[in-house]
C-alpha positions as CSV (number, residue, x, y, z in Angstrom):
1,M,-4.8,-17.0,24.4
2,R,-6.8,-14.9,26.8
3,P,-6.8,-11.0,26.9
4,I,-4.9,-9.5,29.8
5,G,-6.6,-6.2,29.6
6,V,-9.0,-4.0,27.7
7,V,-8.7,-0.5,26.1
8,K,-10.9,2.4,27.1
9,S,-10.4,4.7,24.1
10,C,-11.6,8.1,22.9
11,F,-12.7,6.3,19.7
12,S,-16.2,4.9,20.1
13,T,-16.4,3.2,16.8
14,R,-14.0,1.9,14.0
15,N,-15.0,4.9,11.9
16,G,-12.6,7.7,12.7
17,T,-10.1,5.5,14.5
18,P,-6.7,6.4,12.9
19,R,-5.4,3.9,10.4
20,Q,-1.9,4.0,11.9
21,P,-0.5,4.8,15.4
22,L,0.8,8.3,16.4
23,L,-1.0,10.0,13.5
24,V,-3.2,11.7,16.1
25,P,-1.0,12.6,19.0
26,L,-4.0,13.8,21.1
27,A,-5.8,10.4,20.8
28,R,-5.9,9.1,24.3
29,A,-6.7,5.7,25.9
30,S,-6.5,3.9,29.2
31,L,-5.3,0.3,29.1
32,I,-6.9,-1.4,32.0
33,F,-5.5,-4.7,33.0
34,D,-7.4,-7.6,34.6
35,A,-6.1,-7.5,38.1
36,S,-6.8,-11.2,38.6
37,R,-4.3,-12.0,35.8
38,V,-1.9,-9.1,35.9
39,P,-0.8,-7.9,39.4
40,P,0.2,-4.2,39.5
41,A,3.8,-5.3,40.1
42,S,3.9,-6.5,36.5
43,L,3.9,-2.9,35.4
44,E,6.8,-1.7,37.6
45,G,9.4,0.0,35.4
46,L,7.2,0.5,32.4
47,E,6.9,4.2,33.2
48,E,10.6,4.7,32.4
49,Y,9.9,4.0,28.7
50,S,8.5,6.6,26.4
51,H,6.6,4.2,24.2
52,C,5.3,0.6,24.2
53,W,4.2,-2.0,21.7
54,I,0.7,-3.4,22.1
55,I,-0.5,-6.7,20.8
56,Y,-4.2,-6.9,20.5
57,V,-7.2,-8.5,18.8
58,F,-9.2,-6.9,15.9
59,H,-12.4,-7.7,17.8
60,L,-14.6,-5.6,15.5
61,N,-13.3,-7.2,12.3
62,T,-16.3,-7.7,10.1
63,D,-14.8,-11.0,8.8
64,L,-14.2,-12.5,12.3
65,E,-16.9,-15.2,12.2
66,K,-15.7,-16.5,8.8
67,L,-12.2,-17.0,10.2
68,W,-13.2,-19.9,12.4
69,K,-14.7,-21.9,9.6
70,H,-12.7,-24.6,7.7
71,P,-10.2,-23.0,5.3
72,A,-12.2,-24.2,2.3
73,R,-15.3,-22.3,3.6
74,S,-13.7,-19.3,5.2
75,K,-13.7,-17.3,2.0
76,F,-10.5,-15.6,3.1
77,K,-9.5,-12.7,0.8
78,A,-5.9,-12.8,-0.2
79,K,-6.0,-9.2,-1.4
80,V,-7.5,-6.1,0.3
81,R,-8.3,-2.5,-0.7
82,V,-5.7,0.0,0.3
83,P,-6.9,3.6,1.1
84,R,-3.6,5.2,-0.1
85,L,-3.9,3.4,-3.4
86,K,-7.5,4.7,-3.8
87,G,-9.0,1.3,-3.4
88,R,-6.6,-0.8,-5.5
89,R,-6.1,-4.3,-4.1
90,I,-2.8,-5.6,-2.8
91,G,-1.7,-8.7,-0.8
92,V,-3.0,-8.6,2.8
93,F,0.5,-9.4,4.2
94,A,1.8,-6.3,2.4
95,T,-0.6,-4.2,4.4
96,R,-1.7,-3.5,8.0
97,S,-5.4,-4.3,7.2
98,P,-7.5,-5.7,10.1
99,H,-8.9,-8.3,7.7
100,R,-6.3,-11.0,8.3
101,P,-6.4,-14.8,8.7
102,C,-5.4,-14.4,12.3
103,P,-7.0,-11.1,13.6
104,I,-4.1,-9.9,15.6
105,G,-2.9,-6.3,15.6
106,L,0.4,-4.7,16.5
107,T,0.6,-1.0,17.4
108,I,2.7,1.5,19.3
109,A,1.7,4.2,21.7
110,K,3.2,6.8,24.0
111,V,3.2,5.9,27.7
112,E,1.9,8.9,29.5
113,A,1.6,7.3,33.0
114,V,1.3,4.1,34.9
115,K,-1.3,4.1,37.7
116,G,-1.9,0.8,39.5
117,H,-3.4,-1.7,37.1
118,M,-3.8,1.0,34.4
119,V,-1.6,2.5,31.7
120,L,-2.5,5.9,30.2
121,L,-1.6,6.1,26.5
122,S,-1.6,8.7,23.7
123,G,-1.2,8.6,20.0
124,V,-3.4,5.5,19.9
125,D,-5.2,3.9,16.9
126,L,-7.3,1.6,19.1
127,V,-11.1,1.5,19.2
128,D,-12.9,1.4,22.6
129,G,-13.2,-2.1,24.0
130,T,-10.1,-3.6,22.2
131,P,-8.9,-6.7,24.0
132,V,-5.1,-6.7,24.6
133,L,-2.9,-9.8,24.6
134,D,0.4,-8.3,25.6
135,I,2.5,-5.2,25.8
136,K,6.3,-4.7,25.5
137,P,8.5,-1.7,25.9
138,Y,9.7,0.1,22.7
139,V,13.5,-0.1,22.6
140,P,15.0,2.3,20.0
141,Y,18.4,0.6,19.5
142,C,16.8,-2.7,18.3
143,D,13.3,-1.6,17.3
144,S,14.3,1.3,15.1
145,I,15.8,0.2,11.8
146,P,17.9,2.9,10.0
147,G,17.7,2.6,6.2
148,A,14.5,0.5,6.2
149,T,12.6,0.8,2.9
150,V,8.9,0.8,2.0
151,P,7.0,0.7,-1.3
152,K,6.8,4.0,-3.2
153,W,3.0,4.3,-2.6
154,L,3.8,4.8,1.1
155,M,6.5,7.5,0.6
156,G,5.4,11.1,1.0
157,D,1.8,10.4,0.2
158,N,-0.5,13.1,1.6
159,S,-3.6,12.0,-0.3
160,L,-5.4,11.4,3.0
161,V,-4.6,14.8,4.5
162,V,-7.5,17.2,4.2
163,A,-7.1,20.8,3.1
164,S,-8.5,22.5,6.2
165,V,-10.7,21.8,9.2
166,N,-13.2,24.5,10.1
167,F,-15.7,24.8,12.9
168,S,-19.2,26.4,12.7
169,T,-19.8,29.5,14.8
170,D,-22.2,27.4,17.0
171,F,-20.0,24.4,17.3
172,F,-18.3,25.2,20.6
173,A,-21.7,26.0,22.2
174,T,-23.1,22.6,21.2
175,L,-19.9,20.9,22.4
176,S,-20.1,22.6,25.8
177,D,-23.8,21.6,26.2
178,S,-23.1,18.0,25.2
179,W,-20.0,17.9,27.5
180,A,-22.1,19.0,30.5
181,T,-24.8,16.4,29.9
182,K,-22.4,13.5,29.1
183,G,-22.7,12.1,32.6
184,R,-19.4,10.2,32.6
185,T,-15.7,10.7,33.0
186,S,-13.6,11.8,30.0
187,L,-10.0,11.3,29.0
188,Y,-9.9,15.1,28.4
189,A,-9.9,17.9,30.9
190,S,-12.1,20.4,29.0
191,P,-14.2,21.0,25.9
192,D,-11.3,23.0,24.5
193,D,-9.0,20.0,24.7
194,F,-11.7,17.8,23.2
195,Q,-12.1,20.2,20.2
196,K,-8.3,20.0,19.6
197,L,-8.7,16.2,19.4
198,I,-11.6,16.6,16.9
199,K,-9.4,18.8,14.7
200,E,-6.5,16.4,14.8
201,V,-8.8,13.4,13.9
202,L,-10.5,15.2,11.0
203,S,-7.2,16.5,9.6
204,W,-7.1,13.1,7.9
205,D,-9.9,12.0,5.5
206,I,-11.4,9.2,7.7
207,R,-14.0,8.2,5.1
208,S,-13.8,4.8,3.5
209,V,-12.6,4.3,0.0
210,S,-16.2,3.8,-1.2
211,Q,-17.4,7.0,0.6
212,R,-14.6,9.0,-1.0
213,N,-15.2,7.7,-4.5
214,Y,-19.0,7.4,-4.3
215,P,-20.1,9.4,-1.2
216,H,-23.8,8.7,-1.7
217,D,-26.0,6.4,-3.9
218,S,-27.7,9.4,-5.6
219,L,-24.4,11.0,-6.4
220,T,-23.1,7.7,-7.8
221,K,-26.1,7.4,-10.1
222,A,-25.7,11.0,-11.2
223,S,-22.0,10.4,-11.9
224,K,-22.7,7.3,-13.9
225,H,-25.4,9.2,-15.8
226,A,-22.9,11.8,-16.7
227,E,-20.4,9.2,-17.9
228,L,-23.0,7.5,-20.0
229,S,-24.6,10.6,-21.3
230,Q,-25.0,10.9,-25.1
231,D,-25.1,14.7,-24.8
232,S,-22.2,17.0,-25.6
233,E,-18.9,16.9,-23.6
234,E,-19.8,20.3,-22.1
235,E,-23.1,19.0,-20.7
236,G,-21.3,16.0,-19.3
237,S,-18.8,18.3,-17.7
238,D,-21.5,20.4,-16.1
239,E,-23.1,17.3,-14.6
240,N,-19.8,16.2,-13.1
241,E,-19.3,19.6,-11.6
242,R,-22.7,19.4,-10.0
243,V,-21.9,16.0,-8.6
244,A,-18.6,17.2,-7.1
245,A,-20.3,20.3,-5.6
246,S,-23.0,18.1,-4.1
247,C,-20.3,16.1,-2.1
248,G,-20.3,18.9,0.4
249,D,-24.0,18.4,1.1
250,I,-23.5,15.0,2.7
251,L,-23.4,14.9,6.5
252,Y,-20.9,12.5,8.0
253,H,-20.6,11.4,11.6
254,L,-17.7,10.8,13.9
255,L,-18.3,9.3,17.4
256,L,-15.7,10.3,20.0
257,E,-16.3,9.3,23.7
258,G,-19.9,8.8,22.9
259,L,-20.4,12.3,21.4
260,D,-21.7,12.5,17.8
261,I,-19.6,15.0,15.8
262,S,-21.3,15.9,12.5
263,Y,-19.3,17.3,9.7
264,R,-19.2,17.8,5.9
265,I,-16.3,17.7,3.5
266,D,-16.3,19.4,0.1
267,S,-14.7,18.2,-3.1
268,N,-11.6,20.3,-2.4
269,G,-10.9,18.5,0.9
270,N,-12.2,21.3,3.2
271,V,-13.9,19.9,6.4
272,F,-16.7,21.8,8.0
273,V,-17.6,20.6,11.5
274,E,-21.1,21.6,12.4
275,K,-22.1,20.4,15.9
276,A,-21.6,18.0,18.7
277,T,-24.6,16.1,20.2
278,V,-25.3,13.3,22.6
279,P,-26.9,10.6,20.3
280,N,-29.8,8.4,21.3
281,D,-28.1,5.7,19.4
282,T,-25.1,5.3,17.1
283,P,-25.5,7.3,13.9
284,K,-25.2,5.8,10.5
285,E,-21.9,6.5,8.7
């Protein structure tokens, strides 16, 4: 199969892209179709639907090259780590993990507008540059299933919701400066709108399981040292408290529309957004 279009998304990298659709209503994208394969008339009538399904390729899947090898050499992993289960492994087909034997994704998004060979979307969980294979309208009477059930670990679990999102006093000034020097078009009308997006994205803990459990090598070593300490329980407890407090000293990065948003998160789940800059290259996570 060949892609019929590509996504221009507010999410510049996998890190920070929502794990599920519609979790971040302000997340916007443009689905730009290949005019040589998809004439504009193909999209006539789509604007009458509120949402659409999108079938796409996990093009940034880190296991992608392995999938094309002979099954005996592909080293395909039958189980994957699940963020909501704090890293516990479960069968890949019981998850929506991108690490699949066929790297095909299915998502849903809100249709904001149809303009020529482009569809404007919101509530997306797609990274910039995602190849799209097909789209289909969402039809409630047959796509919505009353009484559908899910495992208990998916029911009412707010473990990935942060306690609060706070901005530094200088943040908006750095965002405004970066916004002015960006030198390209944005999916957002103003820095104010963009800041609202940042708050929505960071209202979820976007860190990986390993980052949440062991945010930094030095902290990991300190934690292990505390666990293996032959000293009294009180001393071990003090060490663990120092490790937890140090979590807020780690600077994380979120890349949105090419802007580097730096933030910290303390052990209580409070996010502190420090500044926005135009990076010379992609920052390390």
